[in-house]
C-alpha positions in Angstrom: 1.7 -8.2 32.5 2.3 -8.6 28.8 1.7 -6.0 26.2 -1.8 -7.2 25.1 -2.9 -7.1 28.8 -1.5 -3.6 29.1 -3.5 -2.5 26.1 -6.6 -3.9 27.8 -6.0 -1.5 30.7 -4.9 1.5 28.7 -7.7 1.1 26.1 -7.4 -0.7 22.8 -8.9 2.1 20.7 -9.5 5.1 22.9 -9.8 8.8 22.1 -6.0 9.4 21.9 -5.5 6.3 19.7 -8.3 7.5 17.5 -6.5 10.9 17.0 -3.2 9.2 16.3 -4.8 6.8 13.9 -6.8 9.5 12.1 -3.6 11.6 11.6 -1.7 8.7 10.0 -4.8 7.5 8.0 -5.2 11.0 6.5 -1.6 10.9 5.5 -2.7 8.3 2.9 -4.3 11.1 0.8 -0.8 12.5 0.3 0.6 9.1 -0.4 -2.2 8.4 -3.0 -1.5 11.7 -4.8 2.2 10.9 -5.0 1.5 7.3 -6.2 -1.0 8.4 -8.9 0.8 11.6 -10.0 1.9 10.2 -13.3 -1.7 9.3 -14.3 -2.6 12.9 -14.9 0.9 14.5 -15.1 1.9 12.0 -17.7 -1.4 11.9 -19.7 -1.1 12.3 -23.4 -4.0 14.2 -25.1 -5.0 13.7 -28.7 -2.7 15.5 -31.1 -2.3 16.4 -34.7 1.0 16.5 -36.7 0.9 18.9 -39.6 3.6 17.1 -41.6 3.8 13.3 -41.0 7.2 13.2 -42.8 9.0 15.5 -40.4 12.0 14.6 -38.3 11.4 12.9 -35.0 13.5 15.4 -33.2 11.9 17.4 -30.4 12.6 20.7 -32.1 10.8 19.6 -35.2 7.8 18.2 -33.4 7.5 21.4 -31.4 6.8 23.3 -34.7 4.3 20.8 -36.2 2.4 19.2 -33.3 -0.9 20.5 -32.1 -2.3 19.1 -28.9 -6.1 19.0 -28.8 -6.6 19.6 -25.0 -6.8 22.2 -22.4 -4.4 20.6 -20.0 -0.6 20.3 -19.9 1.6 17.3 -19.0 5.1 16.1 -19.3 4.0 14.7 -22.6 2.9 18.1 -24.0 5.9 20.0 -22.5 8.7 17.6 -23.6 6.8 16.1 -26.6 6.8 12.5 -25.3 4.9 11.1 -28.2 5.5 8.5 -31.0 9.0 7.0 -30.4 9.3 9.0 -27.1 6.0 7.9 -25.6 7.7 5.1 -23.7 9.3 7.6 -21.4 5.9 8.2 -19.6 5.7 4.6 -18.7 9.4 4.6 -17.8 8.9 7.4 -15.3 6.1 5.4 -13.7 8.2 2.3 -13.5 11.1 4.3 -12.0 8.7 5.3 -9.2 7.8 1.7 -8.5 11.5 0.7 -8.7 12.1 3.4 -6.0 9.3 1.8 -3.9 11.1 -1.5 -4.1 14.3 0.0 -2.8 12.5 2.0 -0.1 10.7 -1.1 1.2 14.1 -3.0 1.4 15.8 -0.1 3.2 13.1 1.3 5.5 11.6 -1.9 6.8 14.7 -3.3 8.5 15.9 0.2 9.5 12.7 0.8 11.4 13.0 -2.5 13.1 16.5 -1.6 14.3 16.3 2.2 14.8 12.6 2.7 15.7 9.5 3.5 13.8 9.3 7.3 14.4 12.8 8.5 13.3 12.8 6.4 10.1 9.2 7.6 9.3 10.2 11.3 9.9 13.3 11.0 7.7 11.4 9.4 4.9 8.6 11.9 5.0 11.0 14.9 4.9 12.9 13.6 1.8 9.6 12.6 0.2 8.4 16.2 0.3 11.8 17.5 -0.9 11.9 15.3 -3.9 8.3 15.9 -4.6 9.0 19.6 -5.1 12.0 18.7 -7.3 9.5 16.8 -9.6 7.2 19.9 -9.8 10.1 22.2 -10.8 12.1 19.8 -12.9 13.7 21.6 -15.9 13.8 18.5 -18.1 12.6 15.0 -18.3 15.8 13.4 -17.0 15.6 15.3 -13.7 11.8 14.6 -13.5 12.3 10.9 -14.0 15.1 10.7 -11.4 13.1 12.7 -8.9 10.2 10.3 -9.3 12.6 7.4 -8.5 13.7 9.1 -5.3 10.1 10.0 -4.4 9.4 6.3 -4.8 12.2 5.3 -2.4 11.0 7.8 0.3 7.3 7.6 -0.2 7.2 3.8 -0.2 9.4 3.4 2.8 7.7 6.1 4.8 4.2 4.8 4.0 5.2 1.3 5.0 6.4 2.5 8.4 3.4 4.7 9.0 1.1 1.8 8.3 3.0 -0.3 10.9 2.7 2.6 13.4 -1.0 2.8 12.8 -1.3 -0.8 13.7 1.0 -0.7 16.8 -0.7 2.2 18.5 -3.9 0.2 19.0 -4.9 -3.2 20.4 -4.7 -6.2 18.1 -8.5 -6.6 17.9 -8.6 -3.2 16.0 -5.9 -4.0 13.5 -8.4 -4.9 10.8 -10.2 -1.6 11.3 -7.1 0.6 11.2 -5.7 -1.3 8.3 -9.0 -1.0 6.3 -9.3 2.7 7.1 -5.7 3.3 5.9 -6.4 1.6 2.5 -9.9 3.2 2.3 -8.3 6.7 2.6 -5.8 5.8 -0.1 -8.7 5.0 -2.4 -10.4 8.3 -1.5 -7.1 10.0 -2.1 -7.1 8.8 -5.7 -10.5 10.5 -6.2 -9.3 13.7 -4.5 -6.3 13.7 -6.8 -8.6 13.4 -9.8 -10.7 16.3 -8.5 -7.5 18.4 -8.1 -6.5 17.5 -11.7 -9.9 18.6 -13.0 -9.5 22.1 -11.6 -5.7 22.4 -12.0 -4.8 21.8 -15.6 -1.2 22.9 -15.4 0.9 19.8 -14.5 3.6 21.7 -12.6 1.1 23.5 -10.4 -0.8 20.2 -9.9 2.4 18.5 -8.8 3.2 21.4 -6.4 -0.3 21.4 -4.8 -0.4 17.6 -4.5 3.0 17.6 -2.7 2.4 20.5 -0.3 0.3 18.6 2.3 3.3 16.5 3.0 5.0 19.5 4.6 2.1 20.0 6.9 2.1 16.3 7.9 5.9 16.4 8.5 5.7 19.3 11.0 2.8 17.7 13.0 4.5 14.2 13.0 7.0 15.3 15.7 4.2 15.0 18.2 3.7 11.3 17.5 5.0 8.9 20.1 7.2 5.9 19.4 5.5 2.5 18.9 5.0 0.8 22.3 5.2 -2.6 20.6 8.6 -1.8 19.1 9.9 -0.5 22.4 8.7 -3.6 24.2 10.2 -6.0 21.6 13.5 -4.2 22.1 13.5 -4.7 25.8 12.8 -1.0 26.5 10.0 -1.8 28.9 10.3 1.5 30.8 9.9 3.6 27.7 7.1 1.3 26.5 5.3 1.9 29.8 5.8 5.7 29.4 4.1 5.6 26.0 1.3 3.5 27.3 0.7 5.9 30.2 0.6 8.8 27.6 -2.0 6.9 25.7 -4.0 6.1 28.8 -4.1 9.7 30.0 -5.3 10.8 26.5 -8.0 8.1 26.8 -9.3 9.8 30.0 -7.9 7.2 32.4 -6.1 8.0 35.6 -2.4 7.1 35.9 -2.2 3.3 35.8 0.1 1.0 37.7 1.6 -0.6 34.6 4.4 -3.0 35.0 5.4 -4.9 31.9 7.2 -8.1 32.2 10.4 -8.4 30.2 10.0 -9.6 26.6 11.4 -13.2 26.6 13.6 -12.7 23.6 14.1 -9.0 23.8 17.0 -7.8 21.9 20.1 -7.2 24.0 23.4 -5.6 23.2 25.2 -8.9 23.2 22.6 -10.6 21.0 22.2 -10.2 17.3 19.0 -8.4 16.4 16.5 -10.3 14.2 16.8 -9.1 10.6 15.7 -10.0 7.1 17.9 -13.1 7.3 15.6 -14.4 10.1 12.9 -14.8 7.4 15.2 -17.3 5.7 16.6 -19.1 8.7 13.4 -20.1 10.3 11.3 -22.7 8.3 7.9 -21.3 9.4 8.8 -17.8 8.3 10.5 -18.9 5.1 7.5 -20.8 3.9 5.1 -17.9 4.7 7.4 -15.3 3.2 7.6 -17.1 -0.2 3.9 -17.4 -0.5 3.2 -13.8 0.7 5.8 -12.4 -1.7 3.9 -13.9 -4.7 0.5 -12.7 -3.4 1.8 -9.2 -2.9 3.4 -9.2 -6.4 0.0 -10.2 -8.0 -2.0 -7.7 -6.0 0.3 -4.9 -7.1 0.4 -6.1 -10.8 -3.4 -6.3 -11.1 -4.2 -3.2 -8.9 -1.8 -0.8 -10.5 -2.3 -2.3 -13.9 -6.0 -1.4 -13.7 -5.4 1.9 -11.9 -2.6 3.5 -13.9 -4.4 2.7 -17.2 -7.7 4.2 -16.2 -7.4 6.5 -19.3 -7.5 3.5 -21.5 -11.2 2.9 -20.6 -12.3 5.8 -22.9 -14.4 8.8 -22.0 -13.5 11.5 -19.5 -10.0 11.0 -18.1 -10.7 12.7 -14.7 -14.0 10.7 -14.2 -12.2 7.4 -15.0 -9.4 8.2 -12.5 -12.0 9.1 -9.8 -14.1 6.0 -10.5 -11.0 3.8 -10.2 -10.5 5.1 -6.7 -14.2 5.3 -5.6 -14.9 1.8 -6.9 -12.7 0.5 -4.1 -14.8 2.1 -1.3 -17.4 -0.7 -1.2 -14.6 -3.2 -0.8 -13.7 -2.1 2.7 -17.0 -2.7 4.5 -17.0 -6.1 2.8 -13.5 -6.8 4.1 -14.5 -5.7 7.6 -17.5 -8.0 7.6 -15.9 -11.2 6.2 -12.4 -11.1 7.9 -14.0 -11.1 11.4 -16.2 -14.1 10.8 -14.9 -17.5 12.0 -16.2 -19.2 8.9 -14.2 -17.0 6.6 -11.4 -15.2 8.4 -8.4 -13.6 6.8 -7.2 -16.6 4.7 -10.4 -17.6 2.9 -11.6 -14.0 2.4 -8.3 -13.0 0.7 -8.4 -16.1 -1.5 -12.0 -15.5 -2.5 -11.4 -11.9 -3.5 -8.3 -12.8 -5.5 -10.0 -15.6 -7.4 -13.0 -13.4 -8.1 -10.7 -10.6 -9.5 -9.0 -13.2 -11.7 -12.4 -14.5 -13.0 -13.6 -10.9 -13.7 -10.4 -10.2 -15.8 -10.4 -13.5 -17.6 -14.1 -13.2 -18.5 -13.3 -10.2 -20.8 -11.9 -12.6 -23.4 -15.4 -14.1 -23.7 -17.0 -10.8 -24.6 -17.6 -9.8 -28.3 -15.4 -7.0 -29.4 -18.2 -4.5 -29.9 -20.5 -5.5 -27.1 -23.2 -3.0 -26.4 -24.2 -4.2 -22.9 -23.4 -2.2 -19.9 -23.1 -4.9 -17.2 -20.8 -7.1 -19.3 -18.7 -4.4 -20.9 -14.9 -4.5 -20.5 -15.1 -1.3 -18.5 -17.5 -2.7 -15.9 -15.5 -6.0 -15.6 -12.3 -4.0 -15.2 -13.9 -2.0 -12.3 -15.2 -5.3 -10.7 -11.7 -6.7 -10.9 -10.3 -3.4 -9.4 -12.8 -3.7 -6.5 -11.9 -7.3 -5.8 -8.2 -6.9 -6.0 -8.3 -3.7 -3.9 -10.2 -5.7 -1.2 -7.5 -8.5 -1.4 -4.8 -5.8 -1.2 -6.4 -4.3 1.9 -6.6 -7.7 3.7 -3.1 -8.8 2.8 -1.7 -5.8 4.6 -3.6 -6.8 7.8 -3.0 -10.5 7.3 0.8 -10.1 6.7 1.1 -7.9 9.8 -0.5 -10.7 11.9 1.6 -13.5 10.4 5.0 -11.9 11.4 6.2 -11.4 15.0 6.9 -7.8 16.1 10.7 -8.2 16.0 10.6 -8.8 12.2 7.2 -7.3 11.3 8.7 -4.4 9.3 11.3 -6.6 7.8 8.6 -9.0 6.7 6.4 -6.3 5.4 9.4 -4.7 3.6 10.3 -7.9 1.8 6.7 -8.5 0.7 6.3 -4.9 -0.4 9.6 -5.3 -2.3 8.2 -8.0 -4.5 4.9 -6.1 -4.6 6.9 -3.3 -6.4 8.0 -5.7 -9.1 4.3 -5.9 -10.0 4.1 -2.1 -10.0 7.2 -1.8 -12.3 5.7 -4.2 -14.8 2.1 -2.9 -14.6 2.5 0.2 -16.9 3.9 -2.0 -19.7 1.3 -4.8 -19.6 -1.2 -2.9 -21.8 1.3 -3.0 -24.6 0.3 -6.7 -24.9 -2.9 -5.4 -26.6 -0.8 -5.8 -29.8 -1.3 -9.6 -29.4 -5.1 -9.2 -28.8 -7.4 -6.7 -27.0 -8.0 -9.0 -24.1 -4.5 -10.3 -23.5 -3.6 -7.9 -20.7 -6.8 -8.9 -18.8 -5.9 -12.6 -19.3 -2.5 -11.9 -17.7 -4.2 -10.2 -14.8 -6.8 -12.9 -14.5 -4.4 -15.9 -14.4 -2.2 -14.1 -11.9 -5.2 -13.4 -9.6 -6.4 -17.0 -9.8 -3.0 -18.5 -9.0 -2.4 -16.2 -6.1 -5.9 -16.9 -4.7 -5.3 -20.7 -4.6 -1.9 -20.2 -3.0 -3.4 -18.1 -0.2 -5.2 -21.2 1.1 -1.9 -22.7 2.1 -1.3 -20.0 4.8 -2.5 -20.4 8.4 -5.5 -18.4 9.8 -4.7 -15.6 12.2 -8.2 -14.6 13.3 -8.5 -14.7 17.2 -4.9 -15.7 17.6 -2.5 -13.6 19.8 0.1 -11.4 18.2 3.6 -13.0 18.3 6.2 -10.6 19.7 9.2 -12.8 19.1 10.1 -15.6 16.6 10.1 -18.1 19.5 6.4 -17.2 20.1 5.6 -18.9 16.8 6.4 -22.2 18.3 3.8 -21.8 21.0 0.5 -23.8 20.8 -1.5 -20.6 20.7 0.1 -19.7 17.4 -0.3 -23.1 15.9 -4.0 -23.7 16.4 -7.1 -21.9 17.6 -8.5 -22.7 20.9 -12.2 -23.6 21.1 -14.6 -21.4 23.1 -15.2 -24.3 25.5 -11.5 -24.7 26.3 -11.2 -20.9 26.8 -14.2 -21.0 29.2 -12.7 -23.9 31.2 -9.4 -22.0 31.5 -11.2 -18.8 32.7 -13.2 -20.8 35.3 -10.0 -22.1 36.7 
């Protein structure tokens, strides 16, 4: 039998798979705290300078600057104001630059070495560098630690997402992918709550990082991905993991006998790698389009999230709202992506286009609008909701567009370009110097263009998962079979 048939016997989403999924999904709270750390740790409160003519040196500022706030941050400790203010955005960009490198490294490594060992290594170093950030003696060490946190956090979270998908049957990928991203959004709100009660930035960084140690210790109990084992020709080990899952699902020991994966990697063969995404025309075309879509999703998502403080009002409430506003997006995703008339492709395109329209529409508003429903804040939150929905679907959609042997490599390359958007996002608000709505216009045009490009990709709803590159050439991966044809085949 093939792997999908085996999951049908073992259980596509039984009790043991629910526990494994719940563990990896909850990990996203830790990932969210690390990703959003700079929003509160780098916040700059209002301040007053006694003598405007003083020197711009840190020593001089320390004597004459008074911060009007009851919280500390790297800005208040190292006086990152005026000509030094760019260092806060730089630290954020370094984190996303680290994510870029982590995605390049960890994706192909997990395809070659396995999901579990690469995931554990990334999580361990993520925790270590997180503590370095909390106890950094100066800005330079803090900034470099954020860079290395980005490498390990980005790579580890990518592999954990793939693990979450590969523990369950294909029909539940949309559910597990949505739960992962939903928990990330809730994690943003939890981080805002922590920041509200913990006003010292070092203690906040320490507390936010500590759950990672708990997750690392428990992660040793995770099994390897059965899909990865199967794609590597390790059918005996894949059968062992499936038996483990079946027993945890309350089933008796099953007579599982997987057939050899047709193009399983052998010692004498060269393993599929990132180059496979370029060599094969089908993968090359998909990858180029997906890279741009991921880039836009990241640019708009993090541009609206990291600058939640720019909305005015309570900083902690704004950060919490920027996370909670994503929550309605996930039931909407689950509803639309499973419908034959919308599917993955059309739903992703619609959300991206709607996000683009919401952002562009801000340029039509009067500067001092008094309305609530058409205020820049509400339109920004609508854009955040829509782009987070698109971001959620594109994770699931991309996983289904790539075969197992290069799935992590494909996700890694797409996530790599995604990080370019994250690197640029903290600096986009500086375009306000050209006009108050210019940043939103940039976000809007990007969303619209990505939305229309999505329509060029094939639909994956109700199609089998490709295990190898050769599977992409099969008719089942080229077109959907009608229900009538399926019924005829079953009757035979």
